[in-house]
C-alpha atoms as a printed R data frame, in Angstrom:
    type eleno elety resid chain resno       x      y       z
1   ATOM     1    CA   MET     A     1   0.000  0.000   0.000
2   ATOM     2    CA   SER     A     2   1.345  3.438  -0.915
3   ATOM     3    CA   ARG     A     3   1.930  6.223   1.529
4   ATOM     4    CA   ASN     A     4  -0.835  8.351  -0.076
5   ATOM     5    CA   SER     A     5  -3.518  5.692   0.308
6   ATOM     6    CA   ASP     A     6  -2.467  5.139   3.942
7   ATOM     7    CA   TYR     A     7  -2.748  8.869   4.562
8   ATOM     8    CA   SER     A     8  -6.191  8.950   2.957
9   ATOM     9    CA   LYS     A     9  -7.370  6.057   5.144
10  ATOM    10    CA   VAL     A    10  -6.077  7.685   8.313
11  ATOM    11    CA   LYS     A    11  -7.733 10.997   7.435
12  ATOM    12    CA   GLY     A    12 -10.972  9.286   6.394
13  ATOM    13    CA   ARG     A    13 -10.787 10.531   2.813
14  ATOM    14    CA   LYS     A    14 -11.811  8.679  -0.279
15  ATOM    15    CA   GLY     A    15 -10.166  9.355  -3.618
16  ATOM    16    CA   GLU     A    16 -13.444  9.978  -5.459
17  ATOM    17    CA   ARG     A    17 -14.736 12.744  -3.167
18  ATOM    18    CA   ARG     A    18 -14.913 16.086  -4.997
19  ATOM    19    CA   PHE     A    19 -16.070 19.624  -4.293
20  ATOM    20    CA   VAL     A    20 -17.101 22.817  -6.065
21  ATOM    21    CA   ALA     A    21 -15.089 25.911  -5.129
22  ATOM    22    CA   MET     A    22 -17.357 28.884  -4.482
23  ATOM    23    CA   TYR     A    23 -15.621 32.198  -3.866
24  ATOM    24    CA   ILE     A    24 -16.941 34.357  -1.016
25  ATOM    25    CA   ASP     A    25 -17.018 37.571  -3.074
26  ATOM    26    CA   MET     A    26 -19.101 35.812  -5.719
27  ATOM    27    CA   ILE     A    27 -21.658 34.201  -3.416
28  ATOM    28    CA   SER     A    28 -21.934 37.444  -1.416
29  ATOM    29    CA   SER     A    29 -22.568 39.535  -4.531
30  ATOM    30    CA   LYS     A    30 -25.956 41.044  -5.382
31  ATOM    31    CA   ALA     A    31 -25.857 39.194  -8.699
32  ATOM    32    CA   PHE     A    32 -25.648 35.835  -6.904
33  ATOM    33    CA   MET     A    33 -28.099 36.811  -4.172
34  ATOM    34    CA   THR     A    34 -30.719 37.723  -6.786
35  ATOM    35    CA   LEU     A    35 -30.432 34.412  -8.680
36  ATOM    36    CA   SER     A    36 -33.554 32.290  -8.598
37  ATOM    37    CA   GLY     A    37 -33.370 28.971  -6.773
38  ATOM    38    CA   ASN     A    38 -33.557 27.083 -10.074
39  ATOM    39    CA   SER     A    39 -30.699 29.120 -11.542
40  ATOM    40    CA   THR     A    40 -28.585 28.439  -8.469
41  ATOM    41    CA   LYS     A    41 -29.206 24.688  -8.801
42  ATOM    42    CA   VAL     A    42 -28.349 24.751 -12.509
43  ATOM    43    CA   PHE     A    43 -25.165 26.754 -11.825
44  ATOM    44    CA   LEU     A    44 -24.016 24.244  -9.206
45  ATOM    45    CA   GLN     A    45 -24.734 21.294 -11.526
46  ATOM    46    CA   ILE     A    46 -22.730 22.899 -14.346
47  ATOM    47    CA   ALA     A    47 -19.868 23.940 -12.032
48  ATOM    48    CA   LYS     A    48 -19.803 20.409 -10.597
49  ATOM    49    CA   GLY     A    49 -18.418 19.194 -13.920
50  ATOM    50    CA   TYR     A    50 -15.357 21.478 -13.754
51  ATOM    51    CA   ASN     A    51 -12.087 19.617 -13.150
52  ATOM    52    CA   SER     A    52  -9.513 22.438 -13.678
53  ATOM    53    CA   VAL     A    53  -8.875 21.571 -17.356
54  ATOM    54    CA   ASN     A    54 -12.334 21.521 -18.974
55  ATOM    55    CA   ASN     A    55 -13.887 24.966 -18.498
56  ATOM    56    CA   GLY     A    56 -15.530 25.753 -21.808
57  ATOM    57    CA   VAL     A    57 -16.908 22.273 -22.427
58  ATOM    58    CA   LEU     A    58 -19.159 21.928 -19.373
59  ATOM    59    CA   THR     A    59 -22.625 20.565 -20.138
60  ATOM    60    CA   LEU     A    60 -25.986 19.906 -18.551
61  ATOM    61    CA   SER     A    61 -28.657 18.189 -20.625
62  ATOM    62    CA   TYR     A    62 -32.419 18.695 -20.403
63  ATOM    63    CA   GLU     A    63 -32.710 15.083 -19.294
64  ATOM    64    CA   ASP     A    64 -30.282 15.643 -16.411
65  ATOM    65    CA   ALA     A    65 -32.040 18.883 -15.440
66  ATOM    66    CA   LEU     A    66 -35.310 16.967 -15.290
67  ATOM    67    CA   SER     A    67 -34.031 13.860 -13.496
68  ATOM    68    CA   LYS     A    68 -31.562 15.508 -11.084
69  ATOM    69    CA   LEU     A    69 -33.213 18.893 -10.505
70  ATOM    70    CA   GLY     A    70 -36.846 18.307 -11.431
71  ATOM    71    CA   LEU     A    71 -36.807 21.174 -13.959
72  ATOM    72    CA   THR     A    72 -38.948 21.272 -17.082
73  ATOM    73    CA   LYS     A    73 -37.440 22.456 -20.378
74  ATOM    74    CA   PRO     A    74 -38.902 25.994 -20.165
75  ATOM    75    CA   THR     A    75 -37.744 26.401 -16.552
76  ATOM    76    CA   PHE     A    76 -34.299 25.048 -17.433
77  ATOM    77    CA   ARG     A    77 -34.038 27.496 -20.367
78  ATOM    78    CA   LYS     A    78 -35.016 30.412 -18.099
79  ATOM    79    CA   ALA     A    79 -32.388 29.397 -15.557
80  ATOM    80    CA   LEU     A    80 -29.662 29.204 -18.229
81  ATOM    81    CA   LEU     A    81 -30.722 32.579 -19.629
82  ATOM    82    CA   GLU     A    82 -30.614 34.171 -16.168
83  ATOM    83    CA   LEU     A    83 -27.136 32.725 -15.519
84  ATOM    84    CA   GLU     A    84 -25.885 34.079 -18.856
85  ATOM    85    CA   GLN     A    85 -27.467 37.513 -18.337
86  ATOM    86    CA   LYS     A    86 -25.991 37.864 -14.866
87  ATOM    87    CA   GLY     A    87 -22.558 36.709 -16.060
88  ATOM    88    CA   PHE     A    88 -22.121 33.420 -14.218
89  ATOM    89    CA   ILE     A    89 -21.838 31.269 -17.348
90  ATOM    90    CA   LYS     A    90 -20.977 31.805 -21.013
91  ATOM    91    CA   LYS     A    91 -22.220 29.615 -23.823
92  ATOM    92    CA   SER     A    92 -19.127 28.340 -25.627
93  ATOM    93    CA   VAL     A    93 -20.866 26.120 -28.201
94  ATOM    94    CA   GLN     A    94 -24.454 26.333 -29.400
95  ATOM    95    CA   GLY     A    95 -25.997 22.880 -29.314
96  ATOM    96    CA   GLY     A    96 -28.399 21.385 -31.795
97  ATOM    97    CA   LYS     A    97 -30.078 18.112 -32.576
98  ATOM    98    CA   ASN     A    98 -28.333 15.483 -30.415
99  ATOM    99    CA   ILE     A    99 -25.558 17.982 -29.540
100 ATOM   100    CA   LEU     A   100 -25.435 19.567 -26.083
101 ATOM   101    CA   ASN     A   101 -24.775 23.247 -25.460
102 ATOM   102    CA   ARG     A   102 -21.359 23.752 -23.897
103 ATOM   103    CA   PHE     A   103 -20.631 26.332 -21.242
104 ATOM   104    CA   ALA     A   104 -17.828 27.998 -19.342
105 ATOM   105    CA   VAL     A   105 -18.249 29.107 -15.740
106 ATOM   106    CA   THR     A   106 -16.866 32.644 -15.432
107 ATOM   107    CA   CYS     A   107 -15.452 32.187 -11.924
108 ATOM   108    CA   TYR     A   108 -12.775 29.828 -13.304
109 ATOM   109    CA   PRO     A   109 -10.216 30.324 -16.113
110 ATOM   110    CA   VAL     A   110 -11.287 29.203 -19.600
111 ATOM   111    CA   ASN     A   111  -9.161 26.251 -20.662
112 ATOM   112    CA   ASP     A   112  -7.758 25.302 -24.053
113 ATOM   113    CA   CYS     A   113  -9.867 22.178 -24.553
114 ATOM   114    CA   ARG     A   114  -9.024 20.056 -27.575
115 ATOM   115    CA   ASN     A   115 -10.172 16.644 -28.692
116 ATOM   116    CA   LYS     A   116  -7.782 13.781 -29.440
117 ATOM   117    CA   ASP     A   117  -7.248 15.145 -32.978
118 ATOM   118    CA   GLY     A   118  -6.167 18.532 -31.626
119 ATOM   119    CA   ILE     A   119  -9.343 20.339 -32.698
120 ATOM   120    CA   LYS     A   120 -10.539 23.066 -30.329
121 ATOM   121    CA   MET     A   121 -13.787 22.057 -28.611
122 ATOM   122    CA   HIS     A   122 -15.237 25.520 -27.892
123 ATOM   123    CA   ASN     A   123 -15.379 29.050 -29.313
124 ATOM   124    CA   LEU     A   124 -14.259 31.114 -26.320
125 ATOM   125    CA   PRO     A   125 -10.823 32.701 -26.021
126 ATOM   126    CA   VAL     A   126  -8.553 30.912 -23.562
127 ATOM   127    CA   SER     A   127  -7.943 32.975 -20.433
128 ATOM   128    CA   PRO     A   128  -5.401 32.157 -17.719
129 ATOM   129    CA   VAL     A   129  -7.536 33.987 -15.148
130 ATOM   130    CA   ALA     A   130 -11.266 33.937 -14.474
131 ATOM   131    CA   THR     A   131 -13.284 36.651 -16.225
132 ATOM   132    CA   ASN     A   132 -15.790 36.962 -13.349
133 ATOM   133    CA   ASP     A   133 -18.383 38.537 -15.643
134 ATOM   134    CA   TRP     A   134 -20.904 38.605 -12.789
135 ATOM   135    CA   ARG     A   135 -19.005 41.651 -11.460
136 ATOM   136    CA   GLU     A   136 -20.220 43.653 -14.469
137 ATOM   137    CA   TYR     A   137 -23.796 42.799 -13.566
138 ATOM   138    CA   ASN     A   138 -23.081 43.977 -10.012
139 ATOM   139    CA   LYS     A   139 -21.873 47.322 -11.418
140 ATOM   140    CA   THR     A   140 -25.084 47.594 -13.449
141 ATOM   141    CA   LEU     A   141 -27.144 46.990 -10.297
142 ATOM   142    CA   ALA     A   142 -25.100 49.570  -8.370
143 ATOM   143    CA   ASN     A   143 -25.625 52.162 -11.142
144 ATOM   144    CA   LYS     A   144 -29.386 51.538 -11.090
145 ATOM   145    CA   GLU     A   145 -29.460 52.048  -7.325
146 ATOM   146    CA   THR     A   146 -27.581 55.381  -7.535
147 ATOM   147    CA   GLU     A   147 -29.975 56.632 -10.203
148 ATOM   148    CA   LYS     A   148 -32.970 56.217  -7.875
């Protein structure tokens, strides 16, 4: 048995346990606080697929939204639209018949994702740092409040 597996046993950790990193400034923002419950669930399901090298090719199908979240197609579409408008996700590939939409979560860097033939798998520019587009929505909300 290797030292790492011994350490994991002693600490009570399993190798398959994963987590979703949520930054305090993001979840404390007005943009996040004003998300609907359905949008929050969809965001977490999409972010759950991130593994530090695949941002830009994250997916969530209608079938998964229905079975895992209990969302109908119209509700799922509204949640995706809200997440895009508030800057939490970007659509990187428009889906079609039997092809899923692909997304990038803006709180993580966009990766250079290529298939085994070296063909780029999304249309977004690669960024070494997160774009955090939700901050722009926060600025829009702040401007609206000062105008009142």
